[in-house]
C-alpha positions in Angstrom: 9.0 0.3 26.9 6.9 -1.0 30.1 5.1 2.3 29.9 4.2 1.9 26.3 3.2 -1.7 27.4 0.8 -0.5 30.1 -0.8 1.8 27.8 -1.0 -0.5 25.0 -2.8 -3.0 27.1 -5.3 -0.4 28.3 -6.3 0.5 25.1 -6.8 -3.1 24.2 -8.8 -3.6 27.4 -10.8 -0.4 26.6 -11.4 -1.2 23.0 -11.9 -4.8 23.5 -9.1 -5.7 21.3 -9.4 -3.1 18.6 -7.4 0.0 18.0 -8.4 3.2 16.8 -5.5 5.1 14.3 -5.2 8.9 13.5 -4.6 9.4 10.2 -0.5 9.4 9.2 -0.1 12.1 6.0 3.0 11.9 3.9 4.4 14.4 1.9 6.5 14.3 -1.5 8.6 16.8 -3.0 8.7 15.4 -6.6 4.9 16.0 -7.8 2.2 18.1 -6.9 -0.9 16.5 -5.2 -4.0 15.3 -6.5 -5.9 17.3 -3.6 -8.1 13.9 -3.3 -7.6 13.2 0.3 -10.0 15.0 1.9 -8.0 17.6 3.7 -8.6 21.5 3.7 -7.5 23.4 0.4 -4.5 25.1 2.5 -3.2 22.0 4.1 -1.5 20.3 1.0 1.4 22.7 1.0 3.7 21.8 3.5 6.9 24.1 2.5 10.2 22.5 2.1 8.7 18.9 2.5 6.7 19.6 -0.7 2.9 18.8 -0.7 0.6 16.1 1.1 0.3 13.4 -1.5 0.0 10.4 0.5 -2.1 8.9 3.4 -0.7 5.8 5.1 -2.9 3.2 7.0 -2.1 1.6 10.3 1.6 2.1 9.1 4.5 0.9 11.1 6.9 2.1 8.5 8.5 5.5 8.4 8.6 7.7 5.1 12.1 7.7 3.7 12.0 11.4 2.7 14.9 13.7 2.1 13.3 16.1 4.6 10.7 15.7 7.1 9.5 14.9 10.8 11.1 11.3 12.3 7.6 10.0 12.7 6.4 10.7 9.0 4.4 7.9 7.9 4.1 6.1 11.2 0.3 5.4 12.7 -0.5 6.6 15.9 -3.2 4.3 18.1 -5.4 6.9 20.1 -7.5 6.4 23.2 -10.8 8.1 24.0 -9.1 10.3 26.7 -6.4 11.7 24.1 -3.7 9.0 24.7 -1.9 8.2 22.1 1.1 5.6 20.8 2.9 4.9 17.7 1.7 1.6 16.2 5.1 0.6 15.5 6.1 1.1 19.6 2.9 -0.9 20.4 3.7 -3.9 18.4 7.2 -3.8 19.8 6.0 -3.2 23.4 4.2 -6.5 23.1 4.1 -8.3 19.5 2.2 -11.2 21.2 -0.8 -8.9 22.4 -1.3 -7.4 18.8 -0.1 -10.4 16.6 -0.8 -13.4 18.4 1.9 -15.5 20.3 2.5 -18.1 17.3 2.4 -15.3 14.6 4.9 -13.2 16.4 7.3 -15.7 16.9 7.4 -16.8 13.2 7.1 -13.0 11.9 9.7 -11.1 14.2 9.5 -7.9 11.8 5.8 -7.2 13.0 2.9 -6.4 10.9 4.9 -6.9 7.7 2.8 -4.9 5.4 1.9 -1.2 4.7 -1.5 0.0 2.8 -1.7 3.6 1.7 -3.7 5.9 -0.5 -1.5 7.8 -2.9 -2.9 11.2 -4.5 -0.9 12.7 -7.3 -1.8 15.4 -10.2 0.5 13.9 -12.6 1.6 10.3 -13.4 4.4 8.9 -11.0 8.1 8.8 -12.8 8.9 5.6 -14.2 10.8 3.7 -11.2 11.7 0.0 -10.0 11.8 -1.3 -6.2 14.8 -3.6 -5.7 14.1 -7.3 -5.1 15.0 -8.8 -1.9 18.6 -9.6 -2.6 19.3 -6.1 -3.7 17.0 -4.3 -1.2 19.3 -6.1 1.6 22.4 -4.2 0.6 21.0 -1.2 2.2 19.4 -3.1 5.2 15.6 -3.0 4.0 12.9 -5.1 2.6 12.0 -5.7 -1.0 8.7 -3.5 -2.0 6.2 -5.8 -4.0 2.9 -3.9 -4.5 -0.4 -4.0 -5.2 -3.1 -1.4 -6.4 -6.7 -1.0 -6.2 -8.3 2.0 -8.4 -10.9 3.9 -5.7 -14.3 4.5 -7.2 -16.5 7.5 -7.3 -13.5 10.1 -7.5 -12.0 12.0 -10.6 -9.2 9.6 -12.3 -7.1 12.6 -12.8 -5.5 13.7 -16.5 -3.4 10.6 -17.1 -5.5 7.3 -15.8 -2.8 4.9 -17.3 -0.1 2.9 -15.8 3.1 2.4 -17.8 4.8 -1.0 -16.9 7.7 -3.1 -17.4 9.4 -2.9 -21.0 8.3 -4.1 -24.5 9.1 -7.8 -25.0 12.1 -7.4 -27.5 14.1 -5.8 -24.9 13.9 -9.0 -22.9 13.8 -11.6 -25.6 16.9 -10.0 -27.4 18.8 -9.3 -24.2 19.1 -5.6 -24.9 18.7 -4.4 -21.4 21.5 -1.6 -21.9 18.7 0.4 -24.3 17.7 2.2 -20.9 21.1 3.0 -20.0 21.6 6.3 -21.9 18.3 7.8 -20.3 19.9 7.1 -16.8 23.2 8.7 -17.8 21.8 11.7 -19.9 19.2 12.3 -17.1 17.3 15.1 -19.1 14.1 13.7 -20.5 11.0 11.1 -20.2 12.0 9.5 -23.5 12.5 6.1 -21.5 8.8 5.7 -21.4 8.8 4.6 -25.4 10.1 1.4 -24.0 7.1 0.6 -21.8 3.5 -0.3 -22.3 0.6 1.7 -20.6 -2.4 0.0 -19.1 -5.8 2.1 -18.3 -6.7 2.3 -14.9 -10.2 1.2 -14.3 -11.9 2.0 -11.1 -12.8 -0.9 -8.7 -9.6 -2.9 -10.3 -5.9 -2.9 -9.8 -2.6 -4.7 -10.8 0.0 -6.5 -8.4 3.7 -5.4 -9.3 6.5 -7.1 -8.0 9.7 -5.7 -6.8 12.0 -5.9 -9.9 9.1 -4.6 -12.3 9.4 -0.9 -13.8 6.2 1.0 -13.6 4.7 4.5 -13.7 1.4 4.8 -11.7 -1.0 7.0 -13.4 -3.3 9.5 -11.7 -6.3 7.4 -10.4 -6.8 7.8 -6.7 -5.0 4.7 -5.5 -5.3 2.3 -2.6 -2.0 0.1 -2.3 -1.0 -2.4 -0.3 2.6 -3.5 -0.3 5.6 -5.0 1.7 6.4 -2.7 4.4 9.4 -0.6 2.7 10.1 2.7 1.2 13.0 1.6 -1.3 13.2 2.5 -4.9 15.4 3.9 -7.8 13.9 6.6 -10.3 14.6 5.9 -13.9 12.5 8.9 -15.4 14.3 12.2 -15.3 11.7 14.8 -16.7 8.4 14.5 -15.0 5.3 17.2 -14.8 7.6 19.8 -16.4 10.8 19.4 -14.2 13.9 17.2 -13.8 13.8 15.1 -10.7 16.9 15.0 -8.6 19.2 12.4 -9.9 20.1 11.1 -6.3 16.8 9.3 -6.3 18.1 6.8 -9.0 20.8 6.1 -6.5 18.7 6.2 -3.4 18.9 2.8 -2.3 22.3 2.2 -3.9 25.3 1.7 -1.6 28.0 4.4 -2.5 31.0 1.9 -3.0 28.5 0.2 -6.0 27.7 3.6 -7.4 31.5 4.5 -7.7 32.2 0.8 -9.3 29.0 0.8 -11.5 27.6 3.8 -12.1 24.1 4.4 -13.5 24.7 0.4 -14.9 24.2 -0.8 -11.1 20.3 0.4 -10.8 19.5 -1.7 -14.1 20.4 -4.9 -11.5 17.3 -4.0 -9.9 15.1 -5.0 -12.9 13.8 -8.3 -13.5 13.9 -8.5 -17.2 11.8 -11.6 -17.7 8.9 -10.3 -15.7 9.0 -6.6 -17.3 9.4 -8.4 -20.8 6.7 -10.7 -20.3 4.1 -10.2 -23.5 1.2 -11.6 -21.0 2.0 -8.9 -18.3 -1.5 -7.7 -18.1 -3.1 -11.0 -18.0 -0.5 -12.2 -15.2 -0.9 -9.0 -13.0 -4.3 -7.5 -13.6 -6.5 -7.9 -10.6 -10.5 -7.8 -10.6 -12.0 -8.7 -7.5 -12.6 -12.4 -6.3 -15.5 -13.2 -4.2 -14.5 -14.6 -0.9 -16.3 -18.1 -0.2 -17.8 -17.7 2.9 -20.2 -20.6 4.4 -21.5 -18.4 7.4 -23.8 -16.0 5.3 -25.0 -18.2 2.2 -27.7 -16.5 0.1 -27.9 -13.6 2.5 -28.2 -10.4 0.7 -28.1 -8.3 3.9 -24.7 -9.7 4.2 -23.6 -8.1 1.5 -20.5 -8.9 -0.5 -16.8 -9.7 0.5 -14.1 -10.0 -2.2 -10.4 -10.3 -2.5 -8.9 -7.2 -4.2 -5.1 -7.7 -3.2 -3.9 -11.3 -3.7 -1.7 -13.3 -6.1 0.9 -13.1 -3.8 1.7 -14.6 -0.1 3.1 -11.3 1.3 0.1 -9.7 2.0 -3.4 -9.8 1.1 -6.5 -7.7 1.1 -10.5 -7.5 0.8 -13.5 -5.5 0.0 -16.7 -5.6 1.8 -19.7 -3.9 0.7 -22.8 -4.1 3.1 -26.1 -2.6 2.2 -28.1 -0.3 4.5 -29.4 -2.1 7.4 -27.2 -5.3 6.3 -24.7 -6.9 8.9 -21.7 -9.4 8.1 -20.1 -11.8 10.7 -16.5 -12.0 10.4 -13.7 -14.2 11.9 -10.1 -13.8 10.5 -7.2 -16.0 11.0 -5.2 -13.3 12.5 -4.4 -9.2 13.1 -5.7 -7.3 10.5 -6.3 -3.4 9.7 -9.2 -1.5 8.2 -9.9 1.0 6.2 -13.7 2.7 5.7 -14.2 4.1 2.1 -17.8 5.4 2.2 -20.5 4.8 4.5 -21.2 4.7 8.4 -21.5 1.6 10.9 -19.7 -0.3 13.3 -17.1 -3.2 13.1 -16.7 -5.1 16.4 -18.8 -2.3 18.1 -16.7 0.5 17.1 -18.2 3.3 15.1 -16.7 3.6 12.1 -17.6 6.6 9.2 -16.1 6.6 5.7 -14.6 10.2 4.7 -13.8 11.2 8.2 -10.1 10.6 9.1 -9.9 9.5 12.7 -13.2 7.3 12.3 -12.1 5.5 9.5 -9.2 3.4 10.4 -8.7 0.5 13.0 -6.3 -2.0 13.8 -8.3 -5.3 14.8 -5.8 -7.3 17.0 -5.2 -10.8 17.1 -7.7 -12.3 19.8 -10.5 -9.8 18.6 -9.8 -11.0 14.8 -10.0 -14.8 15.8 -13.5 -14.6 17.6 -16.5 -13.9 15.8 -17.2 -10.4 15.2 -19.6 -8.1 12.9 -19.5 -5.2 10.3 -22.9 -3.6 10.4 -24.4 -0.9 8.1 -26.2 1.7 10.1 -26.5 4.2 7.5 -28.4 5.0 4.5 -25.7 4.3 1.9 -23.6 0.9 1.1 -21.0 0.6 3.6 -17.4 -0.1 1.8 -14.5 -1.4 4.1 -10.9 -2.5 3.0 -9.4 -5.0 5.1 -5.5 -5.6 5.1 -3.8 -8.8 6.1 0.0 -9.3 6.7 2.2 -12.4 5.1 1.2 -16.0 5.5 -2.1 -15.1 7.1 -4.6 -16.2 4.6 -4.1 -19.5 2.9 -6.9 -19.2 0.4 -5.7 -16.0 -1.2 -6.5 -16.5 -4.9 -3.7 -16.8 -7.6 -4.2 -15.8 -11.1 -3.5 -18.6 -13.4 -0.2 -18.1 -15.5 -0.9 -17.1 -19.2 2.0 -17.9 -21.8 
C-alpha cells in the first residue's frame, strides 16, 4: 500500500489536490447499446461481455457482471507521465488525503456514491434494487438512485420510464398480483401494472431502493449509492428472454430455496410504489443554488441542484457562458464531469466530449479552498459535480404531496 500512497501523494502534489480520471467503460449483455457514448462504432461490441452501454464516472465500485475483467467499472486516476492508479486504491491508501480527515473518519466506506451515464437502445427491463435491510444479507449497500436526462442528444425510441405499481395494488394489499409473471418468466406483461412517465431533457427523477422501475432510452446521467445490486422482474425485453438468474441475482441461495419467486417481492416498498403522487414526490427539475459570492453577475453563469431530495448523495449542474467564470468553494471532496464546452477548473484544462479530459476528482483540500471554473471556449461550458453522503446540508427536498 505504501507504493500506492506514494503515487497518490505525488499526483496530488502535481495536480494541486485535483486528480484526473480516465473513462471507465462498462458492458452489459442483456440489451444492445444506444451508441451515444462517443466511442468508435466498432468499439461497442465486446464479445461475450455484450456491448459497452455505460460509462462510470470517478467510480470506486466494481461492475457486478457475469463475465468481465476484475476492474470493470473502476476508474483510474492518471498522471501526466502515464502513471495510473485505481481511484478505489487511492482512497484506500490515504482516505484523509482524498476525503479529508474528519469525513474519512465518519464515512469509512469512501466516496459513498457512484455517477454513471447509461446508454441503451431499448428500455431497460422492469427491476428493483433491494433496500438496505435486504441488501445487507448479501453484503452489499442498497442502491437509491437519481436520473438527469442529458440534453442535445436523441432521446431514443422509448423515452419514457415505467415506475412503481398502480395504486390499487397497494391499497388492496394485492402484492402477489406480480407473482405469476415471476414464476412463468415468459413475457413483458408485468408492465401492465406500472405507470409510465415521459423523459424530458434537463429533468429527472429520484428513485429510492425498493421502487420498481424500467428506465427509458434517454441518454441518462445517474447518481446513486455505490452498489450494483438488483432483481430483474421483467422476463421479455427487446425481443429476447432475459436469464431468470437475474431475478435471483442478489438473493441468498437459502432464501431462494425457501421462498422461490416470492422472496424478491420482499424487495418492493409497496407504499412508495403505489403512491398516487409518485410523480410529484419524485420528479426532479433544476433548483437554483443560493450563491452570495456572485450576486447578479451574468458572467458567473448559473448553478443548479439536479440531484437532490436525499442525504445519500447530491449533484449540481453548472452552466458558464463564453468568457465567464464562477468561484467555487465546496464542503468536501467532489467529482466532475464536463458535458460540453471547454475551460479550466482549479487550473486544470477540461473539454466536454473528450474522454480523458472531461473527468476530475477535486479532493478535500482543493475543494474547500476557493477555486474557479472558467469558460475558455465559444459555447456554454456545462459541468456536473457529484457529492457523497452528508456533505451538503442545504440540498433541497421536495415537499411531500398527498
